C-alpha positions as CSV (number, residue, x, y, z in Angstrom):
1,M,-3.0,-61.9,-4.3
2,D,-0.1,-59.9,-3.0
3,A,3.1,-60.0,-5.1
4,D,5.2,-61.0,-2.1
5,S,2.7,-63.4,-0.6
6,S,3.6,-67.0,0.2
7,M,0.6,-68.0,-1.9
8,E,2.2,-66.5,-5.0
9,R,5.5,-68.2,-4.3
10,D,3.8,-71.5,-3.7
11,L,2.0,-71.1,-7.0
12,M,5.2,-70.4,-8.9
13,R,6.9,-73.4,-7.2
14,R,4.0,-75.8,-8.1
15,I,4.0,-74.6,-11.7
16,A,7.8,-75.0,-11.9
17,W,7.7,-78.6,-10.6
18,R,4.8,-79.4,-13.0
19,I,6.4,-78.3,-16.2
20,L,10.2,-77.9,-15.7
21,P,11.2,-81.5,-15.1
22,L,9.8,-82.7,-18.4
23,L,11.1,-79.8,-20.4
24,A,14.5,-80.2,-18.7
25,L,14.7,-83.8,-19.8
26,V,13.7,-82.8,-23.3
27,L,16.4,-80.1,-23.2
28,L,19.0,-82.6,-22.1
29,F,18.6,-84.8,-25.1
30,N,18.1,-81.8,-27.4
31,Y,21.5,-80.5,-26.3
32,L,23.1,-83.9,-26.4
33,D,21.8,-84.5,-29.9
34,K,23.3,-81.1,-30.9
35,V,26.7,-81.3,-29.2
36,N,27.4,-85.1,-29.1
37,L,29.4,-84.6,-32.3
38,G,32.1,-83.2,-30.0
39,F,32.2,-86.3,-28.0
40,A,32.1,-88.6,-31.1
41,A,35.0,-86.6,-32.6
42,V,37.5,-88.3,-30.2
43,T,37.4,-91.4,-32.4
44,M,35.3,-90.4,-35.4
45,N,37.7,-87.8,-36.8
46,Q,40.5,-90.3,-37.0
47,E,38.4,-93.1,-38.4
48,L,36.9,-90.9,-41.1
49,G,40.0,-88.8,-41.8
50,F,38.4,-85.5,-40.8
51,S,40.7,-82.6,-39.9
52,N,39.9,-80.2,-37.1
53,T,38.8,-77.7,-39.8
54,V,36.3,-80.2,-41.3
55,F,35.0,-81.1,-37.9
56,G,34.6,-77.4,-37.0
57,V,32.7,-76.6,-40.2
58,G,30.5,-79.7,-39.7
59,A,29.8,-78.8,-36.1
60,G,28.9,-75.2,-37.1
61,F,26.9,-76.1,-40.2
62,F,24.0,-76.8,-37.8
63,A,23.7,-73.0,-37.5
64,I,22.7,-72.5,-41.2
65,G,19.7,-74.8,-40.9
66,Y,18.9,-73.1,-37.6
67,A,19.0,-69.6,-39.2
68,L,16.8,-70.6,-42.1
69,F,14.0,-72.1,-40.0
70,G,14.3,-70.4,-36.6
71,I,11.6,-67.8,-37.1
72,P,9.1,-70.0,-39.0
73,S,9.4,-72.7,-36.5
74,T,8.9,-70.4,-33.5
75,L,5.9,-68.8,-35.2
76,I,4.4,-72.2,-35.7
77,L,4.8,-73.0,-32.0
78,H,3.2,-69.6,-31.2
79,R,0.2,-70.5,-33.4
80,I,-0.4,-74.2,-32.7
81,G,1.0,-74.5,-29.2
82,A,4.1,-75.9,-27.6
83,R,2.7,-79.4,-26.9
84,R,2.1,-80.3,-30.5
85,W,5.0,-78.5,-32.2
86,I,7.7,-79.6,-29.7
87,G,6.6,-83.2,-30.0
88,I,6.8,-83.0,-33.8
89,I,10.3,-81.4,-33.9
90,M,11.6,-83.9,-31.3
91,I,10.9,-86.8,-33.6
92,A,12.5,-84.9,-36.5
93,W,15.7,-84.0,-34.6
94,G,16.0,-87.5,-33.1
95,L,16.0,-89.0,-36.6
96,C,18.5,-86.5,-37.9
97,S,20.9,-87.1,-35.0
98,A,20.7,-90.8,-35.5
99,A,21.5,-90.4,-39.2
100,T,24.8,-88.9,-38.2
101,A,25.9,-92.4,-37.3
102,F,26.1,-93.2,-41.0
103,V,28.1,-90.3,-42.4
104,T,31.4,-91.2,-44.2
105,R,32.3,-88.0,-46.1
106,P,32.5,-84.3,-45.2
107,A,29.5,-83.5,-47.5
108,E,27.3,-86.1,-45.7
109,L,28.3,-84.6,-42.3
110,L,27.4,-81.1,-43.5
111,T,24.0,-82.3,-44.9
112,V,23.0,-84.1,-41.7
113,R,24.1,-81.2,-39.5
114,L,22.1,-78.8,-41.7
115,L,19.0,-81.0,-41.4
116,L,19.5,-81.2,-37.6
117,G,19.6,-77.4,-37.4
118,I,16.4,-77.2,-39.3
119,A,14.7,-79.7,-37.0
120,E,15.9,-78.1,-33.8
121,A,15.5,-74.4,-34.9
122,G,12.3,-73.6,-33.0
123,F,13.0,-75.4,-29.8
124,T,15.2,-73.0,-27.7
125,P,13.4,-69.8,-28.7
126,G,10.1,-71.6,-28.4
127,I,10.9,-72.7,-24.8
128,I,11.9,-69.2,-23.8
129,L,8.6,-67.9,-25.2
130,Y,6.7,-70.7,-23.5
131,L,8.2,-70.0,-20.1
132,S,7.3,-66.3,-20.5
133,R,3.7,-67.5,-20.7
134,W,3.9,-69.2,-17.3
135,F,6.2,-67.1,-15.2
136,P,6.1,-63.3,-14.5
137,R,9.2,-61.3,-15.2
138,Q,10.6,-61.3,-11.6
139,Y,10.8,-65.1,-11.6
140,R,12.3,-65.7,-15.0
141,G,16.0,-65.5,-14.1
142,R,15.6,-68.1,-11.4
143,V,13.4,-70.3,-13.6
144,L,15.9,-70.1,-16.5
145,G,18.8,-70.7,-14.1
146,S,17.1,-73.9,-12.8
147,F,16.0,-75.0,-16.3
148,L,19.3,-74.4,-18.0
149,L,21.2,-76.4,-15.4
150,I,20.7,-79.1,-18.1
151,Y,23.3,-77.4,-20.3
152,P,26.3,-78.0,-18.0
153,L,24.8,-81.3,-17.0
154,S,25.2,-82.3,-20.6
155,L,28.9,-82.3,-20.0
156,V,28.5,-84.2,-16.7
157,I,26.3,-86.8,-18.4
158,G,27.5,-86.7,-22.0
159,G,31.2,-87.3,-21.2
160,P,31.0,-90.5,-19.1
161,L,28.0,-91.8,-21.3
162,S,30.1,-91.4,-24.4
163,S,33.0,-93.3,-22.8
164,A,30.5,-96.1,-22.0
165,L,29.1,-96.2,-25.5
166,F,32.5,-96.3,-27.1
167,A,32.8,-99.7,-25.4
168,L,30.2,-101.0,-27.9
169,D,32.8,-100.6,-30.6
170,G,32.5,-103.6,-33.0
171,V,29.0,-104.7,-31.9
172,L,26.9,-105.4,-35.0
173,V,29.8,-104.2,-37.1
174,L,29.3,-100.6,-35.8
175,H,31.9,-98.2,-34.4
176,G,31.5,-96.9,-30.9
177,W,30.9,-93.4,-32.1
178,Q,28.0,-94.7,-34.3
179,W,26.4,-96.3,-31.3
180,L,26.8,-93.0,-29.5
181,F,24.6,-91.2,-32.1
182,L,22.0,-94.0,-32.4
183,L,21.5,-94.5,-28.7
184,E,21.5,-90.9,-27.6
185,A,19.0,-90.0,-30.3
186,S,16.4,-92.6,-29.4
187,P,15.2,-90.9,-26.2
188,S,14.2,-87.8,-28.1
189,V,11.8,-89.8,-30.2
190,V,10.3,-91.6,-27.2
191,L,9.9,-88.4,-25.2
192,A,8.0,-86.8,-28.0
193,F,5.0,-88.9,-27.2
194,V,5.3,-88.0,-23.5
195,V,5.2,-84.3,-24.5
196,F,2.2,-84.9,-26.7
197,A,0.4,-86.6,-23.7
198,I,1.1,-84.3,-20.8
199,L,2.5,-80.9,-21.6
200,T,0.1,-78.0,-21.0
201,D,0.2,-75.1,-23.4
202,T,-1.2,-72.2,-21.3
203,P,-2.3,-71.5,-17.8
204,H,-5.9,-71.3,-19.1
205,Q,-5.7,-75.0,-20.0
206,A,-4.1,-76.0,-16.6
207,R,-6.8,-78.0,-14.9
208,W,-4.3,-78.8,-12.2
209,L,-4.5,-75.2,-11.0
210,A,-7.4,-73.8,-9.1
211,I,-9.7,-71.4,-11.1
212,N,-8.6,-68.4,-9.0
213,E,-5.0,-69.2,-9.5
214,R,-5.4,-69.4,-13.3
215,V,-7.3,-66.1,-13.4
216,W,-4.7,-64.3,-11.3
217,L,-1.8,-65.7,-13.3
218,E,-3.4,-64.8,-16.6
219,K,-4.2,-61.3,-15.5
220,R,-0.6,-60.8,-14.2
221,L,1.0,-62.0,-17.4
222,A,-1.5,-60.1,-19.5
223,A,-0.7,-56.8,-17.7
224,E,3.1,-57.3,-18.3
225,Q,2.5,-58.1,-22.0
226,Q,0.3,-55.0,-22.4
227,Q,2.9,-52.8,-20.9
228,I,5.5,-54.1,-23.4
229,E,3.0,-53.9,-26.3
230,R,2.2,-50.3,-25.4
231,S,5.8,-49.3,-25.6
232,N,6.1,-51.0,-29.0
233,S,2.6,-50.1,-30.3
234,L,3.8,-47.7,-33.0
235,T,6.3,-50.0,-34.6
236,P,5.1,-52.8,-37.0
237,S,6.3,-56.3,-36.2
238,W,8.8,-56.5,-39.0
239,R,10.3,-53.1,-38.2
240,K,11.1,-54.4,-34.7
241,L,13.8,-56.5,-36.3
242,T,15.6,-53.3,-37.3
243,N,15.3,-51.8,-33.8
244,A,18.6,-50.9,-32.1
245,R,17.5,-52.9,-29.0
246,V,17.1,-56.1,-30.9
247,W,20.4,-55.7,-32.8
248,A,22.3,-54.9,-29.6
249,L,21.1,-58.2,-28.2
250,V,21.9,-60.0,-31.5
251,A,25.5,-58.6,-31.4
252,A,25.9,-59.7,-27.8
253,N,24.5,-63.2,-28.5
254,V,26.9,-63.7,-31.5
255,G,29.8,-62.8,-29.3
256,L,29.0,-65.0,-26.3
257,S,28.0,-67.9,-28.6
258,T,31.2,-67.8,-30.7
259,S,33.5,-67.8,-27.7
260,G,31.5,-70.3,-25.6
261,I,30.3,-72.8,-28.2
262,G,33.7,-73.0,-29.9
263,A,35.3,-74.0,-26.6
264,Y,32.4,-76.3,-25.7
265,F,32.5,-78.3,-29.0
266,F,36.3,-78.8,-28.8
267,M,36.4,-79.6,-25.1
268,P,36.8,-83.4,-25.6
269,L,39.5,-82.9,-28.2
270,I,41.3,-80.4,-26.1
271,I,41.3,-82.7,-23.1
272,Q,42.4,-85.6,-25.2
273,S,45.3,-83.5,-26.5
274,M,46.6,-83.5,-22.9
275,G,47.4,-87.2,-23.3
276,F,44.4,-88.8,-21.7
277,S,42.8,-92.0,-23.0
278,I,39.4,-92.1,-24.7
279,R,37.8,-93.4,-21.5
280,N,39.5,-90.8,-19.2
281,T,38.7,-88.0,-21.7
282,G,35.0,-88.7,-21.3
283,L,35.3,-88.7,-17.6
284,L,37.3,-85.5,-17.3
285,V,34.9,-83.6,-19.6
286,A,32.5,-83.9,-16.8
287,L,34.6,-81.7,-14.5
288,P,33.8,-78.3,-16.2
289,G,30.2,-79.5,-16.2
290,I,30.1,-80.2,-12.5
291,A,31.6,-76.8,-11.7
292,S,29.2,-75.0,-14.0
293,T,26.2,-76.9,-12.5
294,L,27.1,-75.9,-9.0
295,V,27.4,-72.2,-9.9
296,L,24.6,-71.8,-12.4
297,P,21.7,-71.1,-10.0
298,L,23.6,-68.2,-8.6
299,W,23.7,-66.6,-12.1
300,G,19.9,-66.8,-12.3
301,L,19.5,-65.3,-8.8
302,W,21.9,-62.5,-9.6
303,A,20.0,-61.7,-12.8
304,D,16.7,-61.4,-10.9
305,R,18.2,-59.1,-8.3
306,A,20.4,-57.0,-10.5
307,A,19.2,-53.5,-11.5
308,H,20.9,-54.1,-14.9
309,R,20.7,-57.6,-16.1
310,E,23.1,-56.9,-19.0
311,S,25.8,-56.3,-16.4
312,V,25.4,-59.9,-15.2
313,T,25.8,-61.1,-18.8
314,A,28.9,-59.0,-19.2
315,A,30.4,-60.5,-16.1
316,A,29.7,-64.0,-17.4
317,C,31.4,-63.1,-20.7
318,A,34.4,-61.8,-18.7
319,A,34.6,-65.2,-17.0
320,I,34.7,-66.9,-20.4
321,A,37.6,-64.7,-21.4
322,I,39.5,-65.2,-18.2
323,G,39.1,-69.0,-18.4
324,L,40.3,-69.2,-22.0
325,V,43.3,-66.9,-21.5
326,G,44.2,-68.9,-18.4
327,A,43.9,-72.3,-20.3
328,A,45.9,-71.4,-23.4
329,P,49.4,-71.2,-22.0
330,L,48.9,-74.2,-19.8
331,L,48.2,-76.6,-22.6
332,P,48.9,-79.5,-23.0
333,S,49.1,-79.7,-19.2
334,A,46.1,-81.2,-17.4
335,W,46.1,-78.1,-15.2
336,A,44.3,-76.3,-18.1
337,I,41.1,-78.1,-17.1
338,I,40.7,-75.7,-14.2
339,P,40.6,-72.4,-16.3
340,L,38.6,-74.3,-18.9
341,S,36.0,-74.9,-16.1
342,V,36.0,-71.2,-15.4
343,A,35.3,-70.5,-19.1
344,M,32.4,-73.0,-19.0
345,I,31.0,-71.4,-15.8
346,G,31.0,-68.1,-17.6
347,F,29.4,-69.5,-20.8
348,F,26.5,-71.2,-19.1
349,G,26.0,-68.2,-16.8
350,C,25.8,-66.1,-20.0
351,L,23.0,-68.2,-21.3
352,V,20.9,-67.7,-18.1
353,A,21.5,-64.0,-17.7
354,F,21.2,-63.2,-21.4
355,W,17.9,-64.9,-22.1
356,T,16.1,-62.9,-19.4
357,L,16.7,-59.8,-21.6
358,P,14.5,-60.3,-24.7
359,T,11.3,-61.0,-22.8
360,D,11.8,-57.6,-21.1
361,L,11.3,-56.0,-24.5
362,L,8.9,-58.1,-26.5
363,A,5.6,-59.8,-26.0
364,G,3.1,-61.9,-27.9
365,A,3.8,-62.6,-31.6
366,D,6.5,-60.0,-31.4
367,A,8.3,-62.1,-28.8
368,A,8.0,-65.2,-31.0
369,V,9.6,-63.3,-33.9
370,G,12.1,-61.3,-31.9
371,I,13.4,-64.1,-29.6
372,A,13.7,-66.4,-32.6
373,F,15.6,-63.7,-34.6
374,I,18.0,-63.0,-31.7
375,N,18.5,-66.7,-31.2
376,I,19.2,-67.6,-34.8
377,M,21.5,-64.7,-35.4
378,G,23.3,-65.5,-32.2
379,N,23.7,-69.1,-33.5
380,L,26.0,-67.8,-36.1
381,G,28.4,-68.1,-33.3
382,T,27.7,-71.9,-33.4
383,F,29.3,-71.8,-36.8
384,T,32.1,-69.2,-36.3
385,G,33.3,-70.5,-32.9
386,P,34.0,-74.1,-33.9
387,Y,35.3,-73.1,-37.3
388,L,37.6,-70.5,-36.0
389,L,39.0,-72.8,-33.3
390,G,39.3,-75.7,-35.7
391,W,41.0,-73.7,-38.4
392,L,43.5,-72.1,-36.0
393,S,44.4,-75.4,-34.5
394,D,45.1,-76.9,-37.9
395,T,47.1,-73.9,-38.9
396,T,49.2,-73.6,-35.8
397,G,49.2,-77.2,-34.6
398,T,47.9,-76.3,-31.2
399,F,44.7,-75.2,-29.5
400,E,46.4,-72.2,-27.8
401,T,45.9,-69.6,-30.5
402,G,42.3,-70.6,-31.1
403,L,41.5,-70.3,-27.4
404,L,43.1,-66.8,-27.2
405,G,41.1,-65.8,-30.3
406,L,37.9,-66.8,-28.7
407,A,38.9,-65.0,-25.5
408,V,39.3,-61.7,-27.5
409,I,35.7,-62.1,-28.8
410,A,34.4,-62.8,-25.2
411,T,36.3,-59.7,-23.9
412,A,34.9,-57.5,-26.7
413,T,31.4,-58.8,-26.0
414,A,31.7,-58.0,-22.2
415,I,32.9,-54.5,-22.9
416,F,30.2,-53.9,-25.5
417,M,27.5,-54.8,-23.0
418,L,28.8,-52.3,-20.5
419,T,29.0,-49.4,-23.0
420,P,26.5,-46.6,-22.7
421,S,25.4,-47.3,-26.3
422,F,24.3,-50.8,-25.4
423,R,22.5,-49.7,-22.2
424,T,20.8,-46.9,-24.1
425,S,19.6,-49.1,-26.9
426,Y,18.4,-51.7,-24.5
427,A,16.6,-49.2,-22.2
428,Q,14.8,-47.4,-24.9
């Protein structure tokens, strides 16, 4: 089968349509269960007496559980297969997210967010590893671009959905934000059983492919993995975690996560500070998501065609910085939504371009460990970003200083990824 043949492209297209819709639906509720705290904060913070700092720490505490269990969870997925392990952790994170509806004190919020991080820890690195077992390198940017459309769509769906769920305030003596957690968590538990039933772990098990297609794909992927393994053959698995290439990716991931996630979590509160009602805040949150959704496929296409994928990631980091710098002086004007949309376009573009890089370096069990390590270390940004923005907003009484602080981090990350030292470490 020729690499450029229509048969190959047709095969990739059929595989994508077979596995991506289900995984995308799972990713949607995975991401909503992780970030719906930001939507709930519009009323929850006031009702529970939480400051922006407490909210920021609570949002970021997720990262601690994620860091503790990221590698073990991904290794379990590597060992027992995506179908079983993803189904199990979906039930776990759905229950943890639902439990957030019943927090009343900061300590309870920190505990449930810690448990949610533990439950979700293996999902994102596991999915990246899983997709690398189905799609050759030249297709991964586009595949990730299509798959990660769900991230900006979480703003498009989550904002209006949250507004609708707030209308349930008082039903069965529960607040609207409590209904938000309960009803958005339930699909994860239900979908777990769908994953158990129909997800296929490897091409070898794909009875919906012809035998010659399975054989060709397995050989193609095996050849790519062997090439990576030969370049890493002299280094023990645990020593790869000290490799300059891995740590360069860790540093970049921390930077892009800190700047992007901080702004993402506080997006509803920032828009509410412009003077909008709870209902309109939920609707306007969708605007940055719509803009990001429209642009996201172009990031994946650019990543696949670029000679240096790290340059694409750097450009996306620069977009985060430009958007945050543009939004800060405009607050509390509603015009700030436009540069905030630019920042979100950059953030989601970062995710697509960045996650094509680790699978260029690692394969097999090394990929399970390395991708999980890069992901969990990068998720430190899930803690530092919301905490930094929350603390600065409480200290100064405005979101402006916090946004500028995150912009500095995004700028530094973009510059770092363009330095000869990063490109040298990545190209070794």
